[in-house]
N, C-alpha and C positions, 0 to 999 in steps of 0.2 A: 629500753622499750617497755612501756606499761600496757597491761591488758585490762579493759573495762570489765567489771564483774556485775554490772547492773543488768537486771532482767527486764525485757520490754514489758510495758504496762499491760498489753493484751494477754501476755503469757501469765502474768500474775493473776489477772482476773479469771483466766481459764482454770488455773490451779485452785483458786478459792471456790469457784463454781463447782468443780469436780469434788472438792472436799465436802461442800455443802450437800451435794447430791448423795454422796456415800453416807454421810451422817444421817440424812433423812431416811435413806433406805434401811440403815441399821435400826433406827428408832421405829420405823414402820414394822419391821420384822419382829422386833421385840413386842410391840403392841399386839400384833396378830397372834404371837405365841401366847401372850397372856390371855387374850380373848378365847383362844382355843382351849387353853387350860381351864378357864372358868366355865366354858360351855360343857366340857367333858367331865367336870367334877361330879362326884357321886353326891346326890342330894341327901340331906339329913332326913331324919325321921319326920321332923316337923314339916320340912319342905315337901316330902313325899306325900304326907297325909293331906297337905293343902292342895297339891297339884292333882291328887286323885279325886278330890271332891269339887264342890263349887268354889268360885273365887271368894276370898274372904271379904268381909264388909268394907274394910279400908280400901281394897282394890276396886270393889264394885262401885263405891260411892266417891271415888277420887274424881276431882274436877280436872278437866283438860288444862294443860299448862297454858298460861297466858302467853301471847306472842311477845317476843323480845322487842325492844325499842327499834323502830324503823321497819318492822315486819308487819305484814298484813294479817289480820284476823280473817281466815278464809271463810268462816261462816257468818261473821258479823259485818263484813264489808267495811272495816274501819281500821285505819292505821293508827299506831300509838306513838310515833315519833313526833317531836314538836313541829318539824317542818311539814309533816303531813296534815297538820291542823290548819294550815293556811288555806284560804279559799279565795277564788277570784270569779268575776263574772263580766260579761260584755253582752249588750243587747241593744236592739233598736226597734222602733215601732211607730205607732200613730197615737194621737190623743184627740179626744172629743170634749167639748164643753158640757157642763151640766146645765140644766134649764136655768139655774140662777145666774149663770155667767154668760149664757149664749148671746146676750145683747151687746157684749163688749169684747168677746173673744170667740174665734171659730176653730175649725179643725186645723191640725198640723201634724208634725212629726217629732220624734224624740230619739235620743240614744243615751245609754247608761253604761258607766264603767264602775266596777266596785272591787274592793279587796277587804279581807277581814280574817277572822279566826273562827274555826269550827271547834267549839268547846266539847261537844259530843255529837253522836249521830243525829240527834234531834234538834240541837240549837247552835246557830251561828250568829255572829254579829259582824256586819259589814259597814264600811265607810263607802258611800256612794257619791259619785259625781253624775249629775244628769243635766242634759241640755234639751230644752223644749222650744220649738219654734211653731208659732201659730199665726194665722192671718187675723186681721181685724175686720169686723163687719162694717158695712157701708154706713150704719148709723153713727159710728165713731169717726170714720174717715171724712165723710161729707162735710161736716161743719168746719173742718180746717181748710177746705179747698184743695187738699192734696189728692193725688190720683190713687194712691195705695197706702198700705201700711201693714205692719206686723208687730208681734210681741214676742220677745225672746226672754226665756227664764233660765238662769243658771242656778244650780243648787249643790250644796255639800251637806249630806245628812248621815245620821247613824240609822242603820236599818237591821233590826233583828229578823232572823228567818227561823221559823219553827217548822221542821219537817214532821209530818204526821206518820209517814211510813217509810223511813229512810233506807231500810234494807230491801225494799221492793223495787222492781223495775219501774213501776208506775207509782208516783208519789204525789200527794197534795201537800201544800205548805201555806202557812200564814206569814205575811210580812207586813212591814209598815215602818214607822219611824218619824223623825223630824230633824230640823236643822235650819241652816241659813239659805235664804232664797234671794236672788236679785232679779228684778223684772225691768226690762227696758222696752218701752212702747215707742215705736218709730213710725214716721209718716214719710212717704216717698213720692217722687215725681220722676217720670222717665226723661232721660237726657240722652243726647246723641254721644256716641263714643266710637273711637276707631279701634278695630280689632285686627291684629296681624298674625298670620301663621307663617309656615316655612315658605310659602309660595307667593302670597299676595295679602294686601290689606283691604278691609272693607268697613263701611260705616253701619253701625247698629245702634241699639238703644240699651240702656241699663237703668236700673232704678237707683236714684240718688236720694239719700236721707236729707230731708229739708227741715225736719223738726222732730224732737223726741223729748220724753221725760222718763224718769226712772225712780225706783224705790228699792230699799233694802229692808228685809223683814224676815221673820220666822215663818215656818209652815210645817205642816204635818201630812202624813199619808198613811193609808191602810189598805191592804189588798189580799187577794187570794191567788195562788198560782198552782200550776201543774208541771211536773218534771218527769223526764224519761231518762233512765240510766242507760248510758252507752257502753256496751261491752264489759269486759272484765270477768275473770273466773270467780265463781262463788260470790257474785255480786260485790266484788271488792273495788270496782271502778268508782271513782269520785266524779267523773265527767258526766254532766247531765244537760240535756236540752230542756229549756223551760219556756213557758208561756204564762204571763200574769197580767192582771188588771188591777189597778189601784184607784182609790179615790184620793185626790190631791187637793188640799186647801192651802193656798198661799195667802197669807194674811196681809194682802196689800191694802193700803188706805184708799178711800174714795178720792178722786182727783178731778178738779175742774181747772183747766189751765190753757194757756196759749203757748204751745210748744214752739220755742225759738221764733216768736213773733207771728206765728200762724193764727188764724181766727180761733176762738175758744171752743174747746170740746170737753166732754165729761166721760169719766170711766168710773163704774161703781166699785165698791169695796169688795175685797175677797175674790181671788181668782180661783175658781173651782173647776177642775178638769178631770178627765178619766184617761190616764196614760195606759195604753196596752203595749206590752213589750214582749218580744221574742228574742231568745238569746241562748247562751251557753254558760254554765257554771261548773267550775272544777276545783 
């Protein structure tokens, strides 16, 4: 008859844990003993003379230690790890045409998403995606015989952000940039459509695109914004609410065309609008 000498796994783990706790306690006791010994040591003559008078120049002029990587600078409101330099934004708002463009584009809405890198408290560089939707004026729609129309603009741009007072709760910043813009101008007519929900179906109308034209080009923008820092001890929070307005110039060509066989219409060059955006940046 043989007897197994194997110890259950849980018992082995318990023994190892107990050994670790005992070793940690011994190390802690030795550390405390050394600390007490150092604190109770008799100061030398040089130390006594220094402590009896004013602090020496080296001590008085010593700079505070810089925060370690990944820690926050409690007075500067700025983290020093690489991950903490990443910055993001999301916002939405409305846009208005400038006087030069009001004859071929009107009011609408927009939303923006962005991500980038904060090089220091004053300067960030973001890659932004923006979608703008605006109505068309009657002077552009009527010649085609369509009932309605809209212009949609998609863009990917680089946008530097310069904060003028980054350590304050209330901050002003300058932004702008440029990149790729795609504009699609569409003309619509209402058509009958059937809509169904969980209980019944009914007949309504929807706007169907009956003609469109598009263009791809560059563009640029520049603007001014205000931000409000949200929470955080010692102004170390990076989350801010912002409101900004930009001047946007999409370098679209002048177009005279018959979109998808509709009667001819014309749109002037350069689409200039003022997007106003409210959002959050962190």
